[in-house]
C-alpha positions in Angstrom: 57.5 83.2 102.3 56.3 86.2 100.3 53.5 84.0 98.8 52.4 83.1 102.3 52.7 86.7 103.5 50.5 87.8 100.6 47.9 85.1 101.5 47.9 86.3 105.1 47.4 90.0 104.2 44.6 89.1 101.7 42.8 87.1 104.4 43.2 89.7 107.2 43.2 93.0 105.4 41.0 92.3 102.4 38.7 89.9 104.4 38.8 87.2 101.7 37.9 83.7 102.7 41.0 81.5 103.4 39.9 78.6 101.2 39.2 80.9 98.3 42.5 82.9 98.5 44.6 79.8 99.0 43.0 77.9 96.1 43.4 81.0 93.9 47.1 81.6 94.8 47.7 77.9 94.4 46.8 78.2 90.8 48.7 81.6 90.5 51.9 80.3 92.0 51.7 77.1 90.0 51.2 79.2 86.8 54.3 81.3 87.7 56.3 78.1 88.0 55.2 77.0 84.5 55.9 80.5 83.1 59.5 80.4 84.5 60.3 76.7 83.6 58.0 75.9 80.8 58.3 72.3 79.8 61.9 72.1 80.8 63.4 70.1 83.7 66.2 71.8 85.6 69.1 69.5 86.6 72.8 69.8 87.5 72.6 71.0 91.1 75.6 71.4 93.3 76.8 68.6 95.7 76.0 70.8 98.7 72.4 71.2 97.5 72.0 67.5 96.8 73.3 66.7 100.2 70.1 68.1 101.8 67.9 65.4 100.2 70.4 62.5 99.6 73.0 62.9 102.3 73.5 61.1 105.6 74.7 62.5 108.9 78.4 61.8 109.4 78.3 58.8 107.0 75.8 57.1 109.2 72.4 55.5 108.3 70.5 58.7 109.4 69.3 60.7 106.4 69.7 64.5 106.6 66.0 64.8 105.6 65.0 62.8 108.7 67.0 65.0 111.0 65.4 68.1 109.5 62.0 66.6 109.9 62.5 65.6 113.6 64.0 69.0 114.5 61.1 70.9 112.9 58.5 68.5 114.4 60.0 69.2 117.9 60.2 72.9 117.4 56.7 73.3 116.1 55.4 70.9 118.7 56.8 73.1 121.5 55.4 76.2 119.8 52.0 74.7 119.3 51.5 73.0 122.7 53.7 74.9 125.1 53.6 78.6 124.2 51.1 81.4 124.3 51.3 81.7 120.5 50.2 78.1 120.2 47.2 78.7 122.5 46.3 81.7 120.3 46.3 79.3 117.3 43.9 76.9 118.9 41.7 79.7 120.2 41.4 81.4 116.8 40.6 78.1 115.2 37.8 77.5 117.6 36.3 81.0 117.7 38.0 83.8 115.8 35.3 86.4 116.7 35.6 85.7 120.5 39.4 86.0 120.2 39.1 89.4 118.6 36.8 90.6 121.5 39.2 89.1 124.0 42.2 91.2 122.7 44.0 88.4 120.9 46.1 89.8 118.0 44.3 87.7 115.5 45.5 89.3 112.3 49.2 89.2 113.4 48.9 85.5 114.3 47.2 84.6 111.0 49.8 86.6 109.0 52.6 84.9 110.9 51.1 81.4 110.3 50.7 81.9 106.6 54.3 83.4 106.3 55.7 80.4 108.2 53.7 78.0 106.1 55.2 79.6 103.0 58.7 79.2 104.4 58.1 75.5 105.2 56.6 74.9 101.8 59.7 76.4 100.2 61.9 74.2 102.4 59.9 71.1 101.5 60.2 72.0 97.8 64.0 72.4 98.1 64.3 69.0 99.9 62.1 67.3 97.3 64.1 68.7 94.4 67.3 67.8 96.2 66.1 64.2 96.7 64.8 63.7 93.1 67.7 65.6 91.5 65.3 67.4 89.1 63.1 70.4 89.2 59.9 70.6 87.1 56.9 73.0 87.5 54.5 70.1 88.4 56.9 68.4 90.8 55.0 67.2 93.9 51.6 68.1 92.5 50.4 64.5 92.9 51.2 64.7 96.7 48.6 67.4 97.4 45.7 65.2 98.5 48.0 62.7 100.2 49.2 65.5 102.4 45.6 66.6 103.2 44.8 63.0 104.1 47.8 62.8 106.4 46.8 66.0 108.2 43.2 65.0 108.6 44.1 61.5 109.6 46.4 63.0 112.2 43.4 64.6 114.0 43.6 68.1 112.6 40.1 69.5 112.0 39.3 71.2 108.7 37.4 73.8 110.8 40.3 74.6 113.0 41.1 74.4 116.7 42.0 70.7 116.9 45.0 68.5 116.2 48.4 67.7 117.6 51.9 67.4 116.1 52.2 63.9 117.5 49.0 62.9 115.7 50.3 64.2 112.4 53.7 62.5 112.8 52.0 59.2 113.6 49.7 59.7 110.5 52.8 60.3 108.3 54.3 57.0 109.5 51.0 55.1 108.9 50.5 56.5 105.4 54.2 55.7 104.6 53.8 52.1 105.8 50.6 51.7 103.8 52.1 53.2 100.6 55.4 51.3 100.7 53.7 48.1 101.9 51.3 48.3 98.9 54.3 48.9 96.6 56.0 45.8 98.0 52.8 43.9 97.2 53.2 45.2 93.6 50.0 47.3 93.8 50.0 49.8 91.0 50.4 53.5 91.6 46.9 54.4 90.3 45.3 51.9 92.8 47.4 53.3 95.6 46.0 56.8 94.7 42.5 55.4 94.7 43.0 54.0 98.2 44.5 57.2 99.5 41.5 59.2 98.0 39.1 56.7 99.6 40.9 57.0 102.9 40.6 60.8 102.7 36.8 60.5 102.3 36.6 58.2 105.3 38.7 60.5 107.4 36.4 63.4 106.6 33.2 61.4 107.2 34.2 59.8 110.5 34.1 63.0 112.7 30.7 63.9 111.2 29.3 60.4 111.9 30.6 60.5 115.5 29.1 64.0 116.1 25.8 62.8 114.6 25.7 59.7 116.9 26.7 61.8 119.9 23.9 64.3 119.1 21.4 61.6 118.8 22.4 60.0 122.1 22.1 63.3 123.9 18.7 63.9 122.3 17.4 60.7 123.9 
């Protein structure tokens, strides 16, 4: 959360570009993890901690992780689509300057978003460690571009102001089906990574192609 808060302050107070500061702090925080852990792998967590990633609700077939995911998806779906704060998020993503002139508390919203993002990142890291039973400084690093692919495939624009929670959830299910389906077909992990990377390029190109075709049709 402190890392996200720092990013938010750097963007709003120091007027640094969001992509530059997040890429910079990504390397910074990853470096701190390597300094703390080095080449060691931490194990031997408590049963209570392991329950987060490996437990089931009341000895049923419902994983705790799934329940946490559904609860958070519902909460953030309501915030994004049914509250004034959510409308602020869309508006700032579409036109930040217009929002400032309209009296929208842009800086406060941005800082809140980055702080919340830090909290969710920490929670995801805890769940991942709980699931794998080991903590290493590079844990989850290979998932970076897969997460970006999921978000973009779910309809979220890299320029801001577009996207829905439902779209991202459906995208998660689709990527999960593709990944595990390919594993069942004995497709190697490197080839799956190649496919995910190719899918990311396609997802980025499609909106540009659609806008180009639309612009050409309007020009006629």
